[in-house]
N, C-alpha and C positions, 0 to 999 in steps of 0.2 A: 471302682468308684464306690465311695462310702455312701451310706443311705442319706445322710444330710446333703452331700454333693448331688446325688441323684434327685432328691426332692427339690433342691434349688434349681437344677437344670430343667426339671419338669415345669416348675413355676415360671421360669424365664421363657420356655417354649410356649406355655399357655398365654402369657402376656403378649408375646410376639404375635401369636395367631390372632388375638383380639385386635391388636394394632393394625395388622394386615387386613382384617375384616373391615375395620372402620375405614381404612383408606380405600378399599374396594367399594364400599357403600358410598363414600364421598365421590368417587369417580362415576359411579352409576347415577348419582344425583346430578352431577355436572352434565352427563350425557343426556339425561332426561330434560334438563333445562335447555340444552342446545337443540334438542328435537322440538321442544315447545316453541322456542324462538323461531325456528325454521318452519314451523307449522307442519312438521313431520309427525302426523298423528299416529301412524302405525309404529313409528320409532318410539313414541311415548308409550304405547301399549307394550311394546317389546321389552321395555325396562322393568316391567312388573313380573314377579314370580307367580306361578300358578296359584299359590296359597296366600297371596298378598291381600291386605285389607287397606282400603284407601278412603280417606275422608277429605274431600275437596270442598271447602266453603259450604255453600248452600245446597250442594248436590246430594248430600247424605252419604252415609257409609256404604261403600261397595265392597263386597267380599268375593274374592277369587278373580282370576284374570278375565273370565268371561264377562262378569258384571262391570269390571273396570273398562274393558274394551267397549262395551255398549255405551258407557258414560262418555268415553273419549271420542269414539267414532260417531256415536249417535247424537250426543248433545254438544260437547265442546267444539268439535270440528266445525259444526254449522253455526255456532254462536260466536266464536272468536274470529274476527275478521281483521282486526288492527295488526299492525306490525310493531307492537310494543316490544321493548327490551325487558329482559328479566335479570334480576340480581339475586344471587344466592350467596348468602354469607353465614358463616358460623353455624352450620347444621348441628343439631344435637342428636347424636347417635349413641344408642345403647346396645351392646352385644352381651347376650347371656346364653352361653352354650350355642345351641343351634337356632336360637331366635335373635332377631335384631329388630329394633324400632328406630325410626328416624323421623325428625320433624324439623322444620325451619326454626331458626332462633327467634323469629318474630312472625306474627301472622298465624293463621289457622291452617291445619293440614297435617295429616300423619300418614305414614305407611308402615306396615308391619309385615314381616315375612319370616317364615321358619324354613330352614333347611336349604334353600336354593343356593345361596352364595357361599355356604360353608364348605371349605376344603377339608379334606382329611389330612391328618398329620403324617 
């Protein structure tokens, strides 16, 4: 295989990995919303990587799974009592090497993680 062909194949493989990562993050986001709708608070916690950063509305930025777990199990679980439905559409996901950030297309809230969802080639 010539160098240009090899470079082209490497670029296609890189782009495919990014698309697969985005799809995996979308699935994780859907799983999180399903857990939220079911009031499966531990399931919500389990959706976060150990190195995640989370910013949920007026609760402030939480860094790391332990802080996020304290927020979800300590504050949100006791505060949220309604059986509201949730709609998640058009998430904005950015993958940059071993880091990814995601946020809903509207509203406030972000999540950032490095390394956890990344597969090796």
